[in-house]
MITORZA-660054 format. One record per residue: residue number from 1; y, z, x of N, C-alpha, C in turn; residue in three letters. Coordinates in pm, whole numbers, m for minus. Each point is the difference from the previous one (the first is absolute). Last residue first. Layout:
BEGIN
SITE    i    n.c2    n.c3    n.c1   ca.c2   ca.c3   ca.c1    c.c2    c.c3    c.c1   aa
SITE  NUM       Y       Z       X       Y       Z       X       Y       Z       X  ALA
...
This chain:
BEGIN
SITE    i    n.c2    n.c3    n.c1   ca.c2   ca.c3   ca.c1    c.c2    c.c3    c.c1   aa
SITE  309    1087   m2427   m3076      13     m66    m125     m38    m146     m10  SER
SITE  308      18     294     384    m108       0     m71      m3     m71    m130  LEU
SITE  307     289     m59     506      m3      42    m124    m130     m10     m87  PRO
SITE  306     145      18     504    m118     m54     m47      m5      54    m160  ASN
SITE  305     357      87     318     m30    m127      44    m134     m36     m74  LYS
SITE  304     161     426     m71     111     m81     m22     m35    m145      35  SER
SITE  303    m314     323      97      11     m10    m118     126     m86     m46  LEU
SITE  302     m68     116     447     m96     m94     m47       0     m25    m134  TRP
SITE  301     305     329     158      30    m141      41    m109    m102     m45  ASP
SITE  300     m76     456     m81     127     m45     m83      29    m152      33  THR
SITE  299    m316     230     267     m49     m27    m119     107     m68     m90  ALA
SITE  298     124     169     404     m65    m127      22     m58     m37    m129  VAL
SITE  297     223     414      14      93    m125       3     m70    m133      12  ALA
SITE  296    m241     421       3      66     m36    m138      79    m125       7  LYS
SITE  295    m233     157     391     m71     m64     m89      61     m44    m135  ALA
SITE  294     295      57     445     m72      77     m95     m83     m71     m79  ALA
SITE  293      99    m176     509      59      m1    m141     m61     118     m90  GLU
SITE  292    m100    m146     491      38     144     m57      90      m3    m122  LYS
SITE  291    m233    m367     278     136       8     m21      71     139     m58  GLY
SITE  290    m473     m54      99      77     m48     120     144      17      m8  VAL
SITE  289    m300     129    m366     m53      63     122      86     m40     117  ASP
SITE  288     125    m172    m410      m1     129     m11     m35      53     131  ILE
SITE  287       6    m459     m45     141      61     m29     m16     153      m3  ARG
SITE  286    m410    m223      12      72       9     128     139      46     m19  LYS
SITE  285    m256     m52    m388     m46     116      78      82       9     142  VAL
SITE  284      72    m399    m269      64     135     m66     m50     123      82  LEU
SITE  283    m187    m413     121     147       3      37      73     151     m54  GLU
SITE  282    m452     m95    m116      m4      21     152     146      12      37  THR
SITE  281     m68    m114    m442     m27     139       9      m6      36     156  LEU
SITE  280      29    m467    m118     124      77     m41     m15     137      24  SER
SITE  279    m376    m259      65     110     m31      93     119      72     m23  GLU
SITE  278    m370      41    m308     m38      72     133     118     m33     103  THR
SITE  277     142      m3    m509    m114     m94      89     m10      97     129  THR
SITE  276     199      48    m551     m17      60     134    m100    m101      76  LEU
SITE  275      92     m58    m472     104     m43      83       2      39     147  LYS
SITE  274    m308     150    m357      m4    m153      21      92     m56      90  ALA
SITE  273      17     458    m117    m131     m28      81      m4    m149      15  SER
SITE  272     345     156    m270      15      42     125    m108     m37      82  VAL
SITE  271     m74     m72    m441      97     m92      53      54      39     129  LYS
SITE  270    m279     297    m220     m71    m124      24      97    m115      56  ASN
SITE  269     174     410    m144     m56      18     133     m90    m113      35  LEU
SITE  268     238       4    m419      86      19     112     m79       8     135  VAL
SITE  267    m231       6    m403      72    m137       8      82      m8     134  ASP
SITE  266    m215     418    m108     m90    m107      46      71    m129       9  SER
SITE  265     231     354    m219     m34      27     139     m69    m103      70  ILE
SITE  264      92     m22    m459     135     m10      60      m4      58     147  ASN
SITE  263    m376      m2    m287      20    m132      41     139     m11      64  ALA
SITE  262    m286     440      84      20     m80    m129      76    m128      45  ALA
SITE  261    m220     469     222       9    m133      17      27     m54    m134  ASN
SITE  260     m66     469     139     128     m50      27       0    m147      22  HIS
SITE  259    m398     247    m103      95      64     m87     132     m44      34  ASP
SITE  258    m358    m146     263       6     m62    m126     107      53     m91  THR
SITE  257      63      21     527     m52      71     m97      m4     m94    m128  ARG
SITE  256      14    m258     469      91      78    m113     m95      77     m71  ILE
SITE  255      86    m346     464    m101     102     m55      73      79     m98  LEU
SITE  254     106    m507     239      35     129     m51    m115      71     m70  PRO
SITE  253     m26    m332     412     m24      17    m132      58     120     m39  VAL
SITE  252     m93    m372     449      88      98     m57     m10       7    m141  ILE
SITE  251    m414    m165     363     141     m38     m94      78     113     m50  ASN
SITE  250    m381     m50     368      83     112     m51     118     m64     m67  ASN
SITE  249    m550     m47     199     125     m73     m37     101      86     m64  PRO
SITE  248    m342     210     357      m8     m55    m127     134     m97     m17  PRO
SITE  247    m299     134     450     138      21     m48      16     m71    m130  LEU
SITE  246    m408      m4     249      23     160     m56     151       7     m42  ILE
SITE  245    m296    m426     147      69      23    m127      14     156     m36  ASN
SITE  244    m198    m288     369     m90     102     m91      70      36    m113  GLU
SITE  243     216    m262     362    m102     m75     m56     m95      68    m101  PRO
SITE  242     503      30     209     m85     109     m64    m125     m68     m67  ASP
SITE  241     415     m48     425     m64     m60    m113    m112      95     m50  GLU
SITE  240     457     150     255    m130     m51      21     m68     m35    m131  LEU
SITE  239     521      m3     214     m76      41    m116    m155     m45      21  GLN
SITE  238     394     102     371     m93     m81     m54     m77      52    m106  VAL
SITE  237     555      54     215    m163      60     m26     m78    m111     m59  TRP
SITE  236     476     m24     137    m100     m88      36    m132      67       1  GLY
SITE  235     440     158    m152     m58      70     127    m108     m94      52  ASN
SITE  234     232    m116    m404     101      39     101     m59      32     108  ASP
SITE  233    m285     m86    m349      50    m120      63      97      37     115  ALA
SITE  232    m144     356    m257    m108     m47      58      44    m132      85  ILE
SITE  231     315     248    m270     m26      59     126    m135     m55      71  VAL
SITE  230     146     m90    m460      55     m89     114     m23      42     139  SER
SITE  229    m276      86    m479      94      63      98      24     m86     108  GLN
SITE  228    m295     m73    m383     151     m40     m28      84      80     107  THR
SITE  227    m485      40       2      49    m141      33     142     m32     m43  THR
SITE  226    m199     471     189      m8     m55    m126      60    m144      13  PHE
SITE  225    m277     384     338     125     m13     m41     m18     m99    m138  PHE
SITE  224    m295     334     362       9     m64    m122     140     m35     m30  ASN
SITE  223    m211      49     514      35      71    m112       1     m81    m120  SER
SITE  222    m110      45     586     m19     m56    m131      51      89    m106  LEU
SITE  221      47     109     462     m12    m127      14     m39     m98    m137  GLN
SITE  220     288     481     201    m112     m41     m68      11    m166      16  ILE
SITE  219     289     193     248     m63     119     m24    m143     m15     m93  GLN
SITE  218     352    m347     152    m139       8      42     m74     137      m9  ASN
SITE  217     449    m165    m142      m9      59     123    m134      20      66  THR
SITE  216      91    m194    m434     106     m64      74     m28      62     155  GLN
SITE  215    m228     185    m357     m68    m130      44     101     m84      96  LEU
SITE  214     155     436    m167    m127      19      73     m76    m146      54  ALA
SITE  213     398       1    m286      16      39     140    m114      18      73  LYS
SITE  212     m58    m104    m451      65    m104      83      24      32     126  THR
SITE  211    m174     328    m280    m110     m89      33      77    m119      86  SER
SITE  210     298     311    m162     m92      81      93    m111    m115      36  LEU
SITE  209     302    m134    m342      60      14     127     m87      53     114  PRO
SITE  208    m271    m189    m417     142      49       9      47       8     140  GLY
SITE  207    m443    m110    m252      80    m110      37     141      31      32  GLY
SITE  206    m225     371    m146     m76    m116     m55      86    m110      29  ALA
SITE  205     m61     454     323      61     m33    m154     m59    m142     m37  ASP
SITE  204    m207     344     363     134     m19       8      66     m25    m138  LEU
SITE  203    m473     172     304      55      m6    m132     149     m11      m2  THR
SITE  202    m386    m164     345     107      79      m5      68     m11    m125  LYS
SITE  201    m512     m61     263      85     m49    m107     117      99     m24  TYR
SITE  200    m403    m183     401      92     100     m58      67     m48    m128  GLU
SITE  199    m323    m257     244      m4     113      76      69     111     m65  LYS
SITE  198    m240    m350    m306     114       9      93      m9     124      79  PHE
SITE  197    m341    m370    m298      49     151      14     105       0     100  GLU
SITE  196    m300    m379    m308     116      27      82      29     145     m19  VAL
SITE  195    m329    m315    m230     m38      59     112      93      52      91  GLY
SITE  194      48    m259    m435      12     m68     139     m58      66     107  TYR
SITE  193     m17     139    m469      m5    m131      m8     m12     m80     145  LYS
SITE  192      53     490     m66    m121     m37     m87     m26    m151      12  GLU
SITE  191     377     205     238    m114      51      61    m124     m68     m84  LYS
SITE  190     425    m127    m154     m12     m29     138    m146      52      65  LEU
SITE  189     160     157    m424     m57    m124     m11     m29     m54     136  GLY
SITE  188     175     422       6    m102       2     m71     m75    m126      m5  LYS
SITE  187     433      27     170     m86      29      98    m136      23     m72  LEU
SITE  186     303    m272    m309      42      81     121    m114      21      92  GLY
SITE  185       8    m139    m488      92     m84      80      67      59     108  ALA
SITE  184    m298     280    m245     m67    m127      25      84    m111      83  GLU
SITE  183     149     502      74     m21     m92    m125     m75    m118      52  ARG
SITE  182     168     399     285    m113      32     m96     m41    m113    m110  VAL
SITE  181     360     m19     328    m100      85      70    m122       4     m73  LYS
SITE  180     432    m149    m182     m71     m91      74    m131      38      83  PHE
SITE  179     284     304    m234     m87     m74     m95     m68     m93      81  GLU
SITE  178     321     246     230    m124      90     m25     m96     m72    m102  SER
SITE  177     342    m305     297      10      98     m84    m142      81     m23  SER
SITE  176      96    m228     464      50     m58    m135       0     127     m98  GLY
SITE  175    m256    m205     501      87      91     m71      58     m44    m127  GLY
SITE  174    m372     m62     472      47     m48    m128      81     120     m37  ALA
SITE  173    m206    m141     487      45     103     m75      58     m66    m142  VAL
SITE  172    m379    m172     391     116     m10     m74      29     116     m88  MET
SITE  171    m400    m134     257     106      24     100     146      11     m54  GLU
SITE  170    m398     m70    m277     m20     136      74     103      26     116  LYS
SITE  169     m52    m428    m220      76      95     m86     m11     142      55  SER
SITE  168    m190    m449     144     111      55      69      60     131     m64  HIS
SITE  167    m363    m304    m171     m40      m6     131     117      91      86  ALA
SITE  166      46     m86    m476    m122      91      27     m14      14     160  LYS
SITE  165     327    m297    m240      49     128      55    m128      83      55  LEU
SITE  164      34    m457    m212       0      14     139      27     130      56  ASP
SITE  163     m27    m116    m464    m137       8      55       4      m1     150  SER
SITE  162     404     m28    m261     m50     146      m5    m131      m2      64  LEU
SITE  161     306    m407     168     m56      46    m119     m57     164      15  SER
SITE  160     229    m241     330      49     m78     m97     m60      42    m137  LYS
SITE  159      47     155     576     m26      18    m144      62     m79    m106  LEU
SITE  158     m73      70     522      m5    m125     m61     m28      20    m149  SER
SITE  157     112     330     342    m134      10     m34     m27    m140     m86  TYR
SITE  156     426      72     206     m91      80      96    m144     m34     m43  LYS
SITE  155     367    m147    m266     m37     m87     107    m104      63      95  ASP
SITE  154     133     250    m384     m57    m133     m43     m37     m77     123  ALA
SITE  153     255     393      82    m140      16     m38     m80    m112     m32  THR
SITE  152     457     m44      65     m66      48     137    m145       7     m35  ALA
SITE  151     283     m56    m373     m31    m137      67     m78      38     149  LYS
SITE  150     m57     347    m406     113     m65      77     m34    m107      69  ASN
SITE  149    m252      85    m474      10      58     143     119     m63      81  VAL
SITE  148    m176      94    m561      75     m64     101     m20      69     147  VAL
SITE  147    m169     m62    m565     m16      78     129      45     m98     107  ILE
SITE  146     137      21    m555     m40     m71     130     m26      89     108  THR
SITE  145      89     m19    m581     m22      71     117     m47     m99     117  ASP
SITE  144     303    m205    m391    m140      30      48     m10     113     125  GLU
SITE  143     315    m194    m438      26      69     132    m144      60      50  ASP
SITE  142     236    m391    m392    m117      75      58      49      76     127  ALA
SITE  141     167    m309    m469      38      64     129    m116      92      28  ALA
SITE  140     m16    m236    m402     m42     m87     105      34      59     126  PRO
SITE  139     m58     342    m405      79     m92      47     m60     m92     104  SER
SITE  138    m200     243    m460      10       3     155      98    m106      47  LYS
SITE  137       3     254    m497     m47    m119      79      25      17     143  ASP
SITE  136     m81     457    m228      59    m121     m62     m32    m131      85  LEU
SITE  135    m280     486     m60      93     m84      89      42    m126     m84  VAL
SITE  134    m159     545    m152     m13    m149       0      71     m63     115  GLU
SITE  133    m208     518    m226      71     m84      98     m38    m130     m15  LEU
SITE  132    m191     311    m280     132      27       9      88     m48     103  GLY
SITE  131    m528      19      31      68      15    m125     143      61      15  SER
SITE  130    m207    m185     466     m36      88    m107      76     m23    m123  PRO
SITE  129    m138    m400     344      98     107     m14     m48     102    m122  LEU
SITE  128    m243    m405     175      m6     138      54      87      97     m30  ALA
SITE  127      30    m469    m147    m119      62     m47     m34     135      51  ALA
SITE  126     370    m256     166      24      40    m144    m121      55     m63  LYS
SITE  125     m52    m128     442      91     109     m19      37      27    m134  LEU
SITE  124    m242    m386      98     m83     112      37      80     123     m19  ALA
SITE  123     219    m390     m28     m89       8    m135     m90     129      27  ASN
SITE  122     271    m143     359      83      46    m103     m65      24    m124  TYR
SITE  121    m245    m149     368      70     117      32      70      55    m109  ALA
SITE  120    m141    m440      m9    m114      81     m24      41     157      12  ALA
SITE  119     325    m351      96     m40      17    m153    m106     102     m28  ASP
SITE  118     114    m107     457     105      56     m68     m34      29    m153  ASP
SITE  117    m397       6     368      86     m93     m40     119      55     m98  GLU
SITE  116    m366     229     205      74     m42     116      99    m103     m45  THR
SITE  115    m353     452    m173      81    m134     m55      98     m24     111  GLU
SITE  114    m308     385     m16     m31    m121      80      87    m117     m11  THR
SITE  113     m16     586     m84      16    m128     m62     m16    m120     106  ALA
SITE  112     m34     507      47     m88    m119      38       0    m117     m67  GLY
SITE  111     212     388    m238     m36       6     133    m112     m95      21  LYS
SITE  110     379      42    m370    m136     m47       6     m38       0     150  LYS
SITE  109     422     149    m131     m73      40    m125    m142     m43       7  PHE
SITE  108     278     m75     380      26     146     m26     m85      23    m126  TYR
SITE  107      11    m446     152     m83      86      93       8     156     m39  ASP
SITE  106     284    m310    m224    m142     m16     m44     m95      74      97  LEU
SITE  105     452       4     105     m23      70    m108    m145     m27     m54  ALA
SITE  104     133    m243     355       9     120      44     m30     107    m114  ALA
SITE  103      28    m468     m93    m108      36      85     m26     132      41  GLY
SITE  102     406    m156    m235    m136     m21     m75    m116      49      83  THR
SITE  101     489     208      m4     m62     m95      87    m142      m4     m59  TYR
SITE  100     505     204    m202    m135      24      48     m41    m133      76  GLU
SITE   99     437     299    m255     m33    m129      63    m137      28      82  PRO
SITE   98     142     294    m456       5       2     171     m36    m143      25  LEU
SITE   97     126     365    m438     m21    m140      44      26       5     149  LEU
SITE   96      16     393    m276     m48     m89     m95     m44    m143      54  HIS
SITE   95      57     562     191      69    m133       1     m91    m100    m111  VAL
SITE   94    m111     443       6     116      34      62      86    m135      18  SER
SITE   93    m440      53    m218     126     m15     m67     133      17      79  GLY
SITE   92    m489      34     142      41     135     m78     135     m34     m76  ASP
SITE   91    m191    m348     252    m119      40     m69      49     120    m104  LYS
SITE   90     263    m205     353      23     m88    m125    m125      60    m109  ILE
SITE   89      40     233     412     140       2     m59     m14     m88    m130  ALA
SITE   88    m369      m2     297       4     140     m74     103       5     m84  ALA
SITE   87      m8    m352     293     m97     m19    m130      m6     116     m67  MET
SITE   86     258      24     394      78     m79    m117     m95     m23    m100  TYR
SITE   85    m184     207     377     103      83     m62      63     m74    m121  THR
SITE   84    m325    m213     263     m82      92     m71     118      91     m64  GLU
SITE   83     140    m354     275     m59     m48    m132     m45     114     m76  ARG
SITE   82     381     150     334    m121    m102       3     m42     m23    m135  ASN
SITE   81     491     153     m11     m96      40     100    m123    m112      m9  GLY
SITE   80     447      41    m232     m91      99     m42     m99      62     107  ILE
SITE   79     445    m287     m52     m58      45     130     m97     120     m53  ASN
SITE   78     327    m120    m390     m33     m72     108     m79      75     105  GLN
SITE   77     134       0    m532     m52     102     100     m61     m80     110  GLN
SITE   76     373    m102    m426     m70     m29     102     m76     117      58  TYR
SITE   75     207    m205    m508      12     112     102    m101     m55     113  LYS
SITE   74     247    m250    m451     m99       2     103      60     114     107  VAL
SITE   73      58    m236    m530      36     122      84     m83      15     108  ASP
SITE   72      79    m465    m260     m88      97      18      58     114     103  VAL
SITE   71     192    m439    m133      38     106     m75    m122     122      m5  GLY
SITE   70      43    m439     261     m33     m18    m140       6     122     m86  LYS
SITE   69     106      30     468      84    m117     m52     m36     m37    m140  ALA
SITE   68    m283     302     228     138      76     m30      91    m100     m63  ALA
SITE   67    m412    m159     180      m6      75    m124     140      50     m57  LEU
SITE   66     m15    m181     432     m40    m113     m94     m11      66    m152  ALA
SITE   65      48     289     365     143     m57     m25     m26    m114     m90  GLN
SITE   64    m398     229     142      86      93     m70     143     m75     m46  GLY
SITE   63    m332    m239     272     m44      28    m136     101      78     m86  TYR
SITE   62     108     m70     459       6    m117     m91     m41      12    m127  ILE
SITE   61     m36     360     288     128     m25     m33      21    m123     m70  GLU
SITE   60    m422     108     160      33      96    m109     145     m12     m46  ALA
SITE   59    m146    m242     367     m60     m71    m116      39      93    m108  LEU
SITE   58     130     149     415      77    m128     m50     m48     m40    m122  LEU
SITE   57    m240     326     206     125      62     m50      87    m116     m53  GLN
SITE   56    m398    m105     221     m34      64    m133     133      54     m58  SER
SITE   55      40    m182     433     m29     m99    m106     m42      42    m131  GLU
SITE   54      78     315     364     111     m71     m46     m22    m106    m112  SER
SITE   53    m287     456      49      28    m115     112      96     m99     m82  PHE
SITE   52    m267     383    m192     102      56     105      22    m109     100  ASP
SITE   51    m113     m53    m548     m69      40     120      98      35      94  ALA
SITE   50     143     m10    m510     m37     m91     103     m72      84     100  SER
SITE   49     177      m8    m571     m33      58     131     m20    m101     109  GLY
SITE   48     249      78    m522     m43    m103     110     m37      77     133  VAL
SITE   47      78     101    m565      33      67     153     m92     m92      62  THR
SITE   46     232     m72    m520    m104       4      98      29      38     132  ILE
SITE   45     165     m95    m557      30      59     112    m121      14      83  SER
SITE   44       7    m221    m412     146       8      22      43      57     130  LYS
SITE   43    m403    m291    m262       6     107      95     168      m3      29  VAL
SITE   42    m358    m196    m417     122     m15      71      12     120     108  GLU
SITE   41    m370     m51    m285      68    m124     m26     115     m36      76  ASN
SITE   40    m416     306     188     105      12    m107      53    m129     m22  PRO
SITE   39    m498     141     143     101     m58      70     118     m10    m131  ALA
SITE   38    m428     373     140      84     m98     m95     111     m54      35  SER
SITE   37    m304     347     213     m37    m155      28      62     m90    m106  THR
SITE   36      74     524     242      19     m85    m128     m27    m144      23  ASN
SITE   35    m187     273     373      73      57     m92       4     m86    m128  GLY
SITE   34    m231    m120     420     141      17      22      75      57    m109  ALA
SITE   33    m517      21     186      62      m8    m123     154      22      46  ASP
SITE   32    m398      83     278      m4    m138     m47      63     m23    m120  GLY
SITE   31     m48     431     271     m61     m30    m139      m9    m141     m37  GLY
SITE   30     162     166     431    m135      19     m29     m50     m38    m128  SER
SITE   29     470     m15     189     m75    m123     m14    m142      28     m34  LEU
SITE   28     319     332     102      36     m52    m151     m80    m141      m8  PRO
SITE   27    m135     472     255      22    m134      22      36     m73    m115  ASP
SITE   26     119     537      57    m106     m93       0      22    m143      34  GLY
SITE   25     385     323    m195    m106      20      75    m114    m108     m11  GLY
SITE   24     516    m102     m89     m72      99     m56    m136       6      95  GLY
SITE   23     426    m278      18    m122     m67     m38    m110     120     m47  GLY
SITE   22     452      71     192      12     m61    m135    m130     m38     m62  CYS
SITE   21      47     184     439      51      99     m82     m14     m48    m148  ALA
SITE   20    m140    m263     369    m104      92     m27      65     102    m115  ALA
SITE   19     276    m341     158    m105     m53     m96     m89     104     m32  LEU
SITE   18     352      99     313      44     m17    m144    m109     m46     m86  GLY
SITE   17    m102      30     446       1     138     m51      54      m1    m141  LEU
SITE   16     m27    m425     222    m135      60     m27       9     140     m50  VAL
SITE   15     391    m200     155     m50     m63    m124    m131      50     m34  ALA
SITE   14     192     132     401      59      61    m111     m40     m51    m125  VAL
SITE   13    m182    m203     383     m57     138      m9      79      72    m123  GLY
SITE   12     138    m427     125    m117     m10     m82     m62     148     m16  ALA
SITE   11     392     m48     265      39     m36    m153    m142       0     m55  ILE
SITE   10     m32      47     441      51     114     m58      39     m10    m143  ALA
SITE    9    m207    m364     245     m63     115     m12      57     110     m73  THR
SITE    8      43    m521      m2      97     104       2     m66     118     m27  ARG
SITE    7    m124    m547     135     m43     142     m36     114     102      10  ILE
SITE    6     105    m463     149     m63      23    m129     m29     137     m50  LEU
SITE    5      90    m265     374     116       7     m47      m7      37    m144  THR
SITE    4    m491     m54    m152      m9    m121     m17     132      m3      40  ASN
SITE    3    m598     m48    m377     119     m36      21      56     101      31  ARG
SITE    2    m444    m114    m165      m8      95      95     101      m3      96  LEU
SITE    1    m202    m166    m506      45     m34     125      49     109      53  MET
């Protein structure tokens, strides 16, 4: 996933520098080996990381607090950056556990993946992971990528589907993250599957305040947001249908290093995943993005209301 009031560019930049320093030279993903592949009997300490958007930070807090309540020593490395950056971190051992999204992670490890059903994407992801990385149970909660247009644009061109864009896209300005510009679930897929090309692309953020303001003020007419974001309904934006399935299913799933996976970890995280729902996650994210509550506090409140025992 390609998840979001969300990007914090300055923090992400600092995180990238820190990871470069601790990760050593070269591409830590290039060898297809996450290091020690032996699962321990028990894990006493773990570092939980997150991407640079609020939902990922919330999930990292939920994972970490749930584990800490069972006696695990938990450290955090929040706001690491985009998928390429945080994958490097889990690969080189800077972090041991991350919240991920099935379809987006599958596309990362298996370019050109075509799975469009939840279970198929999850099973394909398990098969595509390099040695030393695992996913635990997927959650019924999902946060899908969605491509939206503002209402004025939808009304002007009678847009309901991504297939409707081709006739008008060269009159439109798209915007969003740098990843949306180049990924299959973005401009690359729009061009290949729908024949869509835009007049201009503005690099902003991943469903964050820059993209929100630009879409609200019609500086851009189309962008990538995420289905758990209340900003879509709040602004009356139109989510375009995707008949060619360039947008993958994205159930939430813990991604963990094998050398930090044990029964005391997986039991807790699988219970967390089972209790999460798309509806509850949408409300939790709204509390952070709109209500300006801290992710840590929102996670604590959710866990208090959803005991895992």
